[in-house]
GUKOLGU-579231 format. One record per residue (C-alpha): residue number from 1; residue in one letter; x, y, z. Coordinates in nm, 2 decimals, padded with zeros to 4 digits. Layout:
GUKOLGU-579231
nr/rest/east/north/up
NUM/A/X/Y/Z;
...
end
This chain:
GUKOLGU-579231
nr/rest/east/north/up
1/X/00.00/00.00/00.00;
2/X/00.12/00.35/-00.08;
3/X/00.02/00.68/00.06;
4/X/00.11/01.05/00.09;
5/X/00.43/00.99/00.28;
6/X/00.55/00.72/00.03;
7/X/00.47/00.96/-00.26;
8/X/00.63/01.26/-00.09;
9/X/00.95/01.07/-00.02;
10/X/00.98/00.89/-00.35;
11/X/01.31/00.89/-00.54;
12/X/01.40/00.79/-00.89;
13/X/01.74/00.66/-00.99;
14/X/01.93/00.86/-01.26;
15/X/02.25/00.66/-01.27;
16/X/02.47/00.44/-01.06;
17/X/02.51/00.69/-00.78;
18/X/02.25/00.96/-00.83;
19/X/01.88/00.98/-00.74;
20/X/01.62/01.25/-00.80;
21/X/01.35/01.34/-00.55;
22/X/01.14/01.63/-00.43;
23/X/01.08/01.81/-00.10;
24/X/00.71/01.82/-00.12;
25/X/00.51/02.13/-00.01;
26/X/00.34/02.11/00.32;
27/X/00.61/01.90/00.50;
28/X/00.77/02.21/00.65;
29/X/00.79/02.39/00.98;
30/X/00.82/02.76/00.94;
31/X/00.92/02.71/00.57;
32/X/01.19/02.46/00.66;
33/X/01.13/02.09/00.57;
34/X/01.10/01.86/00.87;
35/X/01.44/01.70/00.95;
36/X/01.30/01.35/00.98;
37/X/01.13/01.38/00.65;
38/X/01.44/01.50/00.46;
39/X/01.64/01.22/00.63;
40/X/01.38/00.97/00.50;
41/X/01.42/01.09/00.14;
42/X/01.79/01.05/00.16;
43/X/01.76/00.72/00.34;
44/X/01.53/00.59/00.07;
45/X/01.79/00.65/-00.20;
46/X/02.06/00.50/00.02;
47/X/01.85/00.19/00.08;
48/X/01.81/00.15/-00.30;
49/X/02.19/00.19/-00.34;
50/X/02.25/-00.07/-00.07;
51/X/02.02/-00.33/-00.22;
52/X/01.86/-00.38/00.12;
53/X/01.53/-00.23/00.22;
54/X/01.55/-00.12/00.58;
55/X/01.75/00.14/00.77;
56/X/01.91/00.00/01.08;
57/X/02.11/00.30/01.19;
58/X/02.10/00.63/01.01;
59/X/02.27/00.96/01.11;
60/X/02.20/01.29/00.94;
61/X/02.41/01.60/00.97;
62/X/02.20/01.90/00.87;
63/X/02.39/02.15/00.66;
64/X/02.12/02.39/00.54;
65/X/01.74/02.43/00.56;
66/X/01.54/02.22/00.31;
67/X/01.30/02.41/00.09;
68/X/01.02/02.27/-00.12;
69/X/01.14/02.17/-00.47;
70/X/01.35/01.92/-00.66;
71/X/01.64/01.76/-00.48;
72/X/01.93/01.53/-00.58;
73/X/02.08/01.25/-00.37;
74/X/02.43/01.12/-00.43;
75/X/02.46/00.78/-00.26;
76/X/02.78/00.57/-00.25;
77/X/02.81/00.22/-00.10;
78/X/03.11/00.21/00.14;
79/X/03.08/-00.16/00.22;
80/X/02.86/-00.46/00.14;
81/X/02.86/-00.73/00.40;
82/X/02.67/-01.05/00.44;
83/X/02.40/-00.89/00.66;
84/X/02.46/-00.51/00.64;
85/X/02.55/-00.26/00.38;
86/X/02.68/00.09/00.47;
87/X/02.61/00.39/00.25;
88/X/02.71/00.76/00.25;
89/X/02.46/00.99/00.09;
90/X/02.41/01.37/00.05;
91/X/02.08/01.53/-00.03;
92/X/02.12/01.86/-00.21;
93/X/01.88/02.13/-00.33;
94/X/01.98/02.36/-00.62;
95/X/02.34/02.24/-00.57;
96/X/02.34/02.33/-00.20;
97/X/02.39/02.03/00.04;
98/X/02.10/02.00/00.29;
99/X/02.18/01.68/00.48;
100/X/02.47/01.44/00.48;
101/X/02.38/01.09/00.58;
102/X/02.57/00.78/00.69;
103/X/02.36/00.46/00.73;
104/X/02.36/00.09/00.76;
105/X/02.09/-00.11/00.59;
106/X/01.96/-00.46/00.61;
107/X/01.64/-00.66/00.60;
108/X/01.48/-00.65/00.94;
109/X/01.30/-00.94/01.08;
110/X/01.53/-01.22/00.99;
111/X/01.72/-01.24/01.32;
112/X/01.60/-01.44/01.62;
113/X/01.80/-01.42/01.94;
114/X/01.78/-01.33/02.31;
115/X/01.59/-01.03/02.41;
116/X/01.59/-00.82/02.73;
117/X/01.41/-00.49/02.76;
118/X/01.43/-00.30/03.08;
119/X/01.17/-00.04/02.99;
120/X/00.81/-00.02/02.88;
121/X/00.60/00.19/02.64;
122/X/00.50/00.53/02.78;
123/X/00.18/00.53/02.98;
124/X/-00.06/00.73/02.77;
125/X/-00.44/00.79/02.78;
126/X/-00.62/00.65/02.47;
127/X/-00.56/00.85/02.16;
128/X/-00.91/01.01/02.17;
129/X/-00.83/01.15/02.51;
130/X/-00.51/01.31/02.40;
131/X/-00.45/01.65/02.24;
132/X/-00.47/01.65/01.86;
133/X/-00.23/01.90/01.70;
134/X/-00.40/02.05/01.40;
135/X/-00.21/02.22/01.12;
136/X/-00.25/02.59/01.02;
137/X/-00.07/02.80/00.77;
138/X/00.15/02.94/01.04;
139/X/00.15/02.78/01.38;
140/X/00.11/02.49/01.44;
141/X/00.29/02.45/01.11;
142/X/00.17/02.28/00.79;
143/X/00.38/01.97/00.86;
144/X/00.13/01.88/01.14;
145/X/-00.13/01.81/00.86;
146/X/00.10/01.54/00.71;
147/X/00.11/01.34/01.03;
148/X/-00.14/01.27/01.31;
149/X/00.00/01.36/01.66;
150/X/-00.19/01.33/01.98;
151/X/00.00/01.46/02.28;
152/X/-00.04/01.35/02.64;
153/X/-00.26/01.61/02.80;
154/X/-00.03/01.65/03.10;
155/X/00.27/01.73/02.87;
156/X/00.15/01.99/02.64;
157/X/00.40/02.25/02.52;
158/X/00.30/02.60/02.41;
159/X/00.00/02.64/02.63;
160/X/00.05/02.40/02.92;
161/X/00.24/02.47/03.24;
162/X/00.62/02.45/03.24;
163/X/00.76/02.12/03.36;
164/X/01.02/01.86/03.29;
165/X/01.14/01.87/02.92;
166/X/00.94/01.57/02.81;
167/X/00.68/01.52/02.54;
168/X/00.49/01.19/02.48;
169/X/00.20/01.09/02.27;
170/X/00.06/00.89/01.98;
171/X/00.18/00.90/01.61;
172/X/00.05/00.77/01.28;
173/X/00.01/00.88/00.92;
174/X/-00.34/01.00/00.83;
175/X/-00.56/00.79/00.62;
176/X/-00.43/00.45/00.74;
177/X/-00.10/00.47/00.55;
178/X/00.12/00.20/00.70;
179/X/00.44/00.30/00.88;
180/X/00.75/00.12/00.75;
181/X/01.11/00.16/00.88;
182/X/01.16/00.47/00.66;
183/X/00.84/00.62/00.81;
184/X/00.99/00.57/01.16;
185/X/01.26/00.83/01.06;
186/X/00.97/01.08/01.04;
187/X/00.82/00.97/01.37;
188/X/01.14/01.03/01.57;
189/X/01.15/01.40/01.46;
190/X/00.77/01.48/01.44;
191/X/00.70/01.59/01.79;
192/X/00.73/01.94/01.93;
193/X/01.07/02.01/02.09;
194/X/01.07/01.90/02.46;
195/X/01.22/02.23/02.57;
196/X/00.90/02.41/02.48;
197/X/00.78/02.28/02.82;
198/X/01.09/02.41/03.00;
199/X/01.00/02.78/02.98;
200/X/01.23/02.84/02.68;
201/X/01.12/03.05/02.39;
202/X/00.89/02.89/02.14;
203/X/01.12/02.94/01.84;
204/X/01.31/02.76/01.57;
205/X/01.52/02.48/01.73;
206/X/01.75/02.38/01.45;
207/X/01.88/02.02/01.45;
208/X/02.26/01.98/01.40;
209/X/02.26/01.60/01.40;
210/X/01.99/01.33/01.43;
211/X/02.06/00.96/01.47;
212/X/01.79/00.69/01.45;
213/X/01.82/00.33/01.54;
214/X/01.55/00.11/01.39;
215/X/01.49/-00.22/01.58;
216/X/01.20/-00.38/01.40;
217/X/00.92/-00.33/01.15;
218/X/00.62/-00.18/01.33;
219/X/00.29/-00.36/01.36;
220/X/00.00/-00.17/01.21;
221/X/-00.16/00.09/01.43;
222/X/-00.07/00.38/01.65;
223/X/00.29/00.43/01.77;
224/X/00.36/00.53/02.13;
225/X/00.64/00.78/02.14;
226/X/00.83/00.96/02.42;
227/X/01.10/01.22/02.41;
228/X/01.31/01.36/02.69;
229/X/01.59/01.61/02.74;
230/X/01.83/01.61/03.04;
231/X/02.10/01.86/02.95;
232/X/02.04/02.22/02.83;
233/X/02.39/02.36/02.83;
234/X/02.65/02.54/02.62;
235/X/02.39/02.65/02.37;
236/X/02.29/02.30/02.29;
237/X/02.03/02.04/02.40;
238/X/01.99/01.67/02.33;
239/X/01.66/01.49/02.28;
240/X/01.63/01.12/02.33;
241/X/01.34/00.93/02.18;
242/X/01.16/00.59/02.21;
243/X/00.90/00.46/01.96;
244/X/00.69/00.16/02.05;
245/X/00.44/-00.01/01.82;
246/X/00.09/-00.14/01.87;
247/X/00.21/-00.47/02.00;
248/X/00.42/-00.30/02.27;
249/X/00.75/-00.37/02.10;
250/X/01.03/-00.11/02.09;
251/X/01.08/-00.04/01.71;
252/X/01.30/00.27/01.71;
253/X/01.52/00.50/01.92;
254/X/01.67/00.83/01.84;
255/X/01.90/01.10/01.97;
256/X/01.94/01.45/01.82;
257/X/02.16/01.75/01.91;
258/X/01.99/02.08/01.86;
259/X/02.06/02.45/01.92;
260/X/01.87/02.62/02.21;
261/X/01.59/02.83/02.07;
262/X/01.63/03.21/02.08;
263/X/01.35/03.44/02.15;
end
């Protein structure tokens, strides 16, 4: 099954190392494309270059804002192993590099081994009892119309009371579009910054680097997500994320380094 995300992140191979794609309108926050979305476009080309469908670990270094319009992705395989392939890729717009990516790709689901998980999905009210973020032309941004976010009512940024820098809630694509491992790259960067609950200005919080670890293909249904920040220092902050699927399985983790927003 395809859907709006699959179409908006599609790429087409031009030659052995080059793919064409597009940053689609409406996937932006204040005019800048969402970082998880641009990472997913680059990762889709890198996955095709690798010959393996699923990102396992992907790191993106953000070099410039992404604007709607055509993009080109250069992807080069660094190593092909028996289980993993590692690829370096750069997504550029009008010749300007936007995000540089290094990722390892495989086919998830083929490994059976011991498991130990010393954590649990975040405790959330049902989706219908959580706060739905609805998109506007300005704020909340258009990107919120491309995903469906329902935030825990006790952890609302923007209008809620200040508190620990933590945001949790439910995530899915509208219209029943399934979330694959590439879609998880959007999920880990879709929620409002945690520091909006910490009394900091509600302003652009540019990501310098985002790393996503994909553990498994998610089961159909809502994803439970939680993001926390422990250190706001030196002009930077980190944000650690967990994503759990409808079966209660951890399917992705993330960490990003961002600049503290300025008022």
